[in-house]
C-alpha positions as CSV (number, residue, x, y, z in Angstrom):
1,M,133.8,93.2,81.6
2,S,130.1,94.2,82.7
3,E,130.9,98.0,82.0
4,N,132.8,97.4,79.0
5,I,129.9,94.3,76.8
6,Y,127.7,97.0,76.0
7,E,130.7,99.0,74.1
8,K,130.8,96.1,72.0
9,W,127.7,96.9,71.0
10,D,127.5,100.3,70.5
11,V,125.3,100.9,73.2
12,S,125.7,103.4,75.8
13,T,125.5,102.6,80.1
14,V,123.3,104.7,81.7
15,I,123.7,106.5,85.4
16,N,120.1,105.1,86.2
17,A,118.5,107.8,88.5
18,V,115.1,106.6,88.0
19,G,115.6,103.8,90.0
20,Y,113.9,100.2,89.4
21,A,112.6,101.6,85.7
22,T,111.9,98.9,83.5
23,R,113.1,101.1,80.2
24,V,116.6,101.7,81.8
25,G,117.6,97.9,82.6
26,G,115.5,97.4,86.3
27,S,117.1,95.5,88.9
28,A,121.2,94.9,89.8
29,P,121.1,91.5,91.2
30,A,123.8,91.1,93.9
31,D,126.5,88.4,93.3
32,D,124.7,85.7,95.6
33,V,121.7,85.9,93.0
34,L,123.9,86.1,89.8
35,E,126.0,83.5,91.1
36,A,122.9,81.1,92.4
37,M,121.5,81.6,88.6
38,R,124.7,80.4,86.9
39,Q,124.2,77.5,88.6
40,A,121.0,76.8,88.1
41,Q,121.7,77.2,84.0
42,H,124.0,73.9,84.5
43,S,121.5,71.5,85.1
44,F,118.2,70.4,83.6
45,I,115.3,69.8,86.1
46,E,111.7,69.6,85.3
47,I,110.1,73.2,85.9
48,D,107.3,71.6,87.6
49,D,109.4,70.5,90.4
50,L,110.8,73.8,90.5
51,Q,107.5,75.1,90.7
52,K,106.6,73.8,93.5
53,A,109.8,74.8,95.3
54,A,108.9,77.8,94.8
55,A,105.2,78.0,95.7
56,R,106.8,76.2,99.2
57,C,109.1,79.2,99.5
58,I,106.8,81.9,98.5
59,A,104.3,80.7,100.4
60,K,106.7,80.8,103.8
61,H,107.8,84.7,103.0
62,T,104.0,85.6,102.3
63,G,101.8,84.2,104.4
64,A,99.9,82.9,101.0
65,E,98.6,79.8,100.4
66,S,100.6,79.4,97.3
67,G,102.8,81.1,94.6
68,I,104.8,80.9,91.6
69,V,107.4,82.6,89.7
70,T,106.5,84.2,86.6
71,C,108.1,86.2,84.3
72,G,107.8,89.9,85.5
73,A,104.8,91.1,87.2
74,G,102.8,92.0,84.0
75,A,102.6,88.3,83.2
76,A,101.8,87.9,86.9
77,L,98.5,89.9,86.1
78,T,97.5,88.1,82.5
79,L,98.1,84.7,84.3
80,A,95.6,86.0,87.5
81,A,93.4,87.3,85.1
82,A,93.2,84.1,83.2
83,A,92.9,81.6,86.2
84,C,90.1,83.6,87.6
85,L,88.3,83.3,84.0
86,A,88.9,79.5,84.0
87,G,89.5,78.3,87.1
88,N,90.0,74.5,87.0
89,N,88.1,74.3,83.6
90,P,90.9,73.1,81.0
91,D,88.3,73.8,77.8
92,I,88.2,77.6,78.9
93,M,91.9,77.3,79.6
94,E,92.2,75.7,75.8
95,A,89.7,78.5,74.5
96,L,91.2,81.8,76.1
97,P,91.3,84.8,75.3
98,D,88.3,83.9,73.9
99,I,85.6,84.4,76.4
100,T,82.3,82.9,74.6
101,T,81.7,80.1,76.1
102,S,83.2,81.1,79.7
103,K,80.7,82.2,82.3
104,K,82.8,84.5,83.4
105,K,83.9,87.4,81.2
106,N,84.4,90.2,83.6
107,I,87.0,91.6,85.8
108,I,86.5,95.0,87.3
109,Y,89.1,96.8,87.5
110,P,90.6,100.5,88.2
111,R,90.3,103.2,85.8
112,P,94.2,103.3,84.1
113,H,95.3,106.8,84.9
114,Q,99.5,107.7,84.3
115,F,101.1,104.9,86.0
116,D,98.5,102.2,85.8
117,Y,99.0,99.1,83.7
118,D,95.7,97.4,83.1
119,H,96.9,95.6,79.1
120,P,98.4,92.4,80.9
121,I,94.6,91.8,82.3
122,R,93.0,92.6,79.2
123,V,95.4,90.1,77.3
124,S,93.7,87.3,78.8
125,G,90.4,88.2,76.8
126,A,88.7,89.5,79.8
127,K,86.0,92.0,79.1
128,V,87.1,95.3,81.7
129,L,85.1,97.2,83.5
130,F,86.9,100.2,84.5
131,I,85.8,102.6,87.7
132,D,87.7,105.1,88.9
133,H,89.0,104.0,92.1
134,D,89.9,108.3,93.0
135,E,86.5,108.6,93.3
136,P,84.8,109.3,96.7
137,D,81.9,106.4,95.7
138,A,84.4,104.0,94.1
139,L,83.0,101.3,96.3
140,S,79.6,101.7,95.4
141,K,80.3,101.8,91.7
142,I,82.3,98.9,92.4
143,E,79.6,97.3,93.7
144,N,76.7,98.1,91.3
145,A,79.1,96.9,88.7
146,I,79.1,93.2,89.7
147,N,76.6,90.7,88.1
148,E,77.1,87.0,87.1
149,Q,79.4,87.6,84.8
150,T,82.2,88.9,86.8
151,A,85.0,86.5,87.3
152,A,87.0,89.2,89.5
153,I,87.7,92.6,91.3
154,G,91.4,94.3,90.6
155,Y,93.7,96.6,92.6
156,V,96.2,98.6,91.4
157,W,98.3,99.5,94.9
158,K,100.1,103.4,93.6
159,R,101.0,104.9,97.1
160,M,100.3,104.6,101.0
161,N,97.1,105.1,102.6
162,Q,95.5,104.7,99.4
163,K,91.8,104.5,99.3
164,P,89.6,103.0,98.6
165,S,92.0,100.2,100.8
166,V,93.0,96.6,100.2
167,R,90.8,96.0,102.5
168,E,88.3,97.7,102.1
169,V,87.9,96.2,98.0
170,A,89.1,93.1,99.5
171,D,86.0,92.9,101.5
172,L,83.4,93.5,98.7
173,A,84.8,91.3,96.6
174,H,84.3,88.4,99.2
175,R,80.8,89.4,100.0
176,H,80.0,88.7,96.5
177,D,82.5,85.1,96.0
178,L,84.8,87.3,93.9
179,P,88.3,86.8,94.0
180,L,90.5,90.2,94.7
181,I,93.5,90.5,92.1
182,L,96.0,93.0,93.5
183,D,99.0,94.7,91.5
184,A,102.0,95.6,93.8
185,A,104.4,95.4,91.4
186,L,106.3,98.7,92.8
187,S,104.6,98.2,95.9
188,L,108.1,97.4,98.2
189,P,109.4,98.7,100.0
190,P,108.1,99.2,103.1
191,T,109.2,95.4,103.3
192,E,105.8,94.0,105.7
193,H,104.2,94.9,102.0
194,L,105.3,91.3,100.8
195,Q,102.6,89.7,103.5
196,Q,100.6,92.7,104.4
197,F,98.5,92.3,101.1
198,I,97.5,88.6,101.9
199,S,96.4,89.5,105.4
200,D,94.2,92.1,104.2
201,G,92.5,90.0,101.9
202,A,93.8,90.5,98.4
203,D,93.7,86.5,97.0
204,L,96.3,87.1,94.1
205,V,99.1,89.6,94.6
206,T,101.8,90.3,91.8
207,I,105.0,91.4,93.2
208,S,107.7,92.5,90.4
209,G,110.7,90.3,91.0
210,G,113.2,92.8,89.5
211,K,112.8,95.7,91.6
212,H,113.3,95.9,95.3
213,L,113.3,92.6,96.0
214,G,116.4,92.4,94.1
215,G,115.8,89.5,91.5
216,P,116.3,89.3,87.8
217,Q,114.6,91.4,85.6
218,A,112.5,89.2,83.7
219,S,111.2,88.0,86.7
220,G,108.0,88.1,88.8
221,L,105.8,86.3,91.6
222,L,102.3,85.4,91.7
223,F,100.5,83.9,95.2
224,G,97.6,83.8,97.0
225,K,94.9,81.4,97.1
226,E,95.8,78.0,96.2
227,N,93.0,76.7,93.5
228,L,94.0,80.0,91.7
229,I,97.5,79.7,91.6
230,R,97.4,76.2,90.1
231,S,95.5,77.6,87.4
232,A,97.6,80.0,86.5
233,W,100.2,77.4,86.9
234,V,98.9,75.0,84.6
235,Q,98.4,78.0,82.3
236,M,102.0,78.4,81.9
237,V,103.9,76.0,81.8
238,D,104.8,73.5,78.9
239,M,101.5,71.0,78.4
240,D,103.1,68.3,75.6
241,V,101.6,65.8,78.2
242,R,99.9,63.2,78.6
243,A,97.8,62.8,81.6
244,A,98.9,59.2,83.1
245,T,102.1,60.8,83.3
246,W,101.7,63.7,83.6
247,S,104.1,65.7,86.3
248,L,101.0,67.3,88.3
249,R,98.6,63.9,87.9
250,D,98.3,64.1,91.5
251,W,95.8,67.4,90.9
252,I,94.1,64.8,88.5
253,E,93.9,61.5,91.3
254,E,92.2,64.6,93.5
255,G,89.5,65.8,91.3
256,W,91.1,69.1,91.2
257,I,91.3,68.7,87.3
258,S,90.2,66.3,84.9
259,R,92.8,66.4,82.8
260,P,95.7,68.4,81.5
261,P,95.4,71.6,79.7
262,R,97.1,72.0,75.6
263,H,99.3,75.6,75.9
264,G,97.8,78.1,77.6
265,I,97.8,81.8,77.8
266,G,100.5,82.2,79.3
267,R,103.0,80.0,77.1
268,S,104.9,82.9,75.4
269,M,105.3,84.0,79.1
270,K,107.2,81.3,80.6
271,I,110.2,81.9,83.2
272,S,113.8,80.1,82.6
273,K,115.3,77.6,85.6
274,E,117.7,80.3,85.8
275,A,115.4,83.6,86.3
276,S,113.4,81.3,88.9
277,I,116.4,80.4,91.0
278,G,117.5,84.3,90.7
279,V,114.2,85.5,92.2
280,L,113.8,83.0,94.7
281,T,117.2,83.5,96.2
282,A,116.3,87.2,96.2
283,L,113.3,86.5,98.3
284,E,115.1,84.1,100.4
285,N,118.1,86.9,101.1
286,Y,115.2,89.7,101.3
287,P,114.2,89.2,105.3
288,K,118.1,89.2,106.1
289,R,119.3,92.5,104.2
290,D,120.3,95.3,106.1
291,H,117.2,97.8,104.8
292,A,118.0,100.9,107.4
293,A,121.9,100.5,106.3
294,E,120.4,100.9,102.5
295,L,118.0,103.5,103.5
296,N,120.9,105.8,104.8
297,R,123.0,105.1,102.0
298,W,120.2,106.1,99.7
299,K,119.7,109.3,102.1
300,K,123.4,110.5,101.5
301,R,123.2,110.2,97.8
302,V,119.9,112.2,97.4
303,N,121.5,114.5,100.4
304,D,124.8,114.8,98.1
305,L,123.4,115.4,95.0
306,A,121.5,118.1,96.8
307,A,123.9,119.8,98.2
308,A,125.9,119.8,95.2
309,M,123.1,121.2,92.9
310,S,121.9,123.9,95.3
311,D,124.0,126.3,93.1
312,I,122.0,126.0,90.4
313,K,120.1,129.4,90.4
314,E,117.9,128.0,87.5
315,L,116.5,125.1,89.9
316,D,114.3,124.4,92.4
317,I,115.8,121.4,94.0
318,K,114.2,119.9,97.0
319,V,115.3,116.8,99.2
320,L,111.4,115.0,99.3
321,F,111.2,112.1,102.2
322,P,109.0,110.1,102.2
323,A,109.2,110.1,98.5
324,P,105.6,111.6,97.0
325,N,103.4,108.6,97.1
326,G,104.4,108.0,100.6
327,Q,107.1,105.1,100.5
328,P,109.9,104.8,102.8
329,F,112.6,106.0,100.6
330,P,114.0,109.4,99.6
331,V,113.7,111.5,96.3
332,L,115.3,114.4,94.7
333,R,112.3,116.8,93.4
334,V,114.2,119.3,90.7
335,R,111.7,122.0,89.4
336,R,112.1,124.5,86.4
337,A,109.4,127.0,86.1
338,S,110.2,126.9,82.4
339,G,110.0,123.7,82.0
340,L,112.8,120.9,81.6
341,A,112.3,118.4,78.4
342,K,115.2,120.5,76.7
343,V,117.3,119.8,80.2
344,L,116.6,116.0,79.4
345,L,117.6,115.6,75.7
346,Q,120.2,116.8,77.0
347,L,121.4,114.7,79.8
348,K,120.6,111.7,77.4
349,Q,123.4,112.8,74.8
350,R,125.9,112.6,77.2
351,R,128.1,109.4,77.8
352,P,126.8,107.5,80.1
353,K,123.4,108.8,79.6
354,I,121.8,110.3,82.5
355,I,118.1,109.5,82.9
356,V,115.8,110.9,85.4
357,A,112.2,110.5,86.5
358,E,109.7,112.4,84.7
359,D,106.3,113.6,86.4
360,E,103.7,113.0,84.2
361,S,101.5,115.0,85.0
362,D,103.8,118.1,85.5
363,P,106.9,118.4,82.8
364,E,108.7,121.5,84.8
365,V,109.1,118.7,87.7
366,V,111.6,115.6,87.4
367,Y,112.9,113.1,90.4
368,L,116.3,112.0,90.8
369,F,115.8,108.0,92.7
370,P,118.8,107.1,94.5
371,M,118.4,103.2,94.4
372,Q,120.6,102.2,91.6
373,L,122.9,105.3,92.0
374,R,126.6,104.5,92.4
375,D,128.2,107.1,94.7
376,A,130.9,107.5,92.2
377,E,127.9,108.9,89.5
378,I,127.1,111.7,91.9
379,P,129.5,114.2,90.4
380,M,128.6,112.5,87.0
381,I,124.6,114.0,87.7
382,V,125.6,117.4,89.4
383,E,128.1,118.3,86.3
384,G,125.8,116.9,83.7
385,F,123.0,119.6,84.7
386,K,125.3,122.6,85.4
387,S,126.7,121.9,81.5
388,C,123.0,122.6,80.7
389,F,123.3,126.0,81.8
390,Y,126.5,127.5,82.1
391,D,128.5,125.6,79.3
392,G,127.0,127.7,76.7
393,A,123.6,126.2,76.3
394,S,120.7,128.5,74.9
395,F,117.5,127.7,77.4
């Protein structure tokens, strides 16, 4: 049934050699995650109670003070930015993205390159000051950009051994009593990253739930300092409540917030109970998975592809390990001196479509990622590439 449901809607399935990319559907949760989601949909709960459970679970697995489930890493970034802008002030929460009355207006953020996602930060209403982290003097430029209106400093994780490091930017931020927001959406594996960024000093960390973690595609985690997590939390949930009966009224009683805010900027980013249970189940299962066996399967798929495609004389085939950004998984690099655009278009004409990862800086290169491939799809990929050159194709 799962293989044929798309035929009903005349939608071609995809052989996914891109990995966890959203544009091809992202994750394929394990059966126990799907079963947990199925069971979750048959009961009703207070979402705040579920987020309290999520906070405990996320804290246990990340080493953070607290955490919430979000409807993706992008939503988590917006909520993180909103938390840094508003703190525990319900008036500012209600005004965002209007920052007219906010003392804190600016977020210093890495200048966008081909894989950066700064739009979710800007959605919060923050004025974003871009600094190129690839410049050798990035740290000094970040520090020079700080002023009394700075609400936070941002960091986008892109590769292993990245400079400046998370710890360096976190130390800089903390010297100025500022939080560090870390976009770590695609940082797994290695599995250690689930806890490393908190120990490195990040105050708010976003992780995609629908990538290597194994949760549903439209899910994410935001974790870090409890006060900031609380702010993000109350800017996302349904706030048609009265203070006296609010499920989070203990936060009023202890003096953290004066009243419930009305709908916050995260109202359109609400997470379902089913997706929440799904990503929490995936998080609980994550340290129990056999990651070594998983890596061996990935290596075999990449090696099998390389061996079967090695006789396509028009292509330069190479197995890369680690991945180009240093992450500990293999990929197959395919290079063609005259470019690959027509090849990619022809692969997309097949049924099922074959989708690979393009190198946005080099039109001569594509990559095949093994994470979401099935063994039976390996010969289909090989046949697809060979048909581009040997079945009467003119390019």
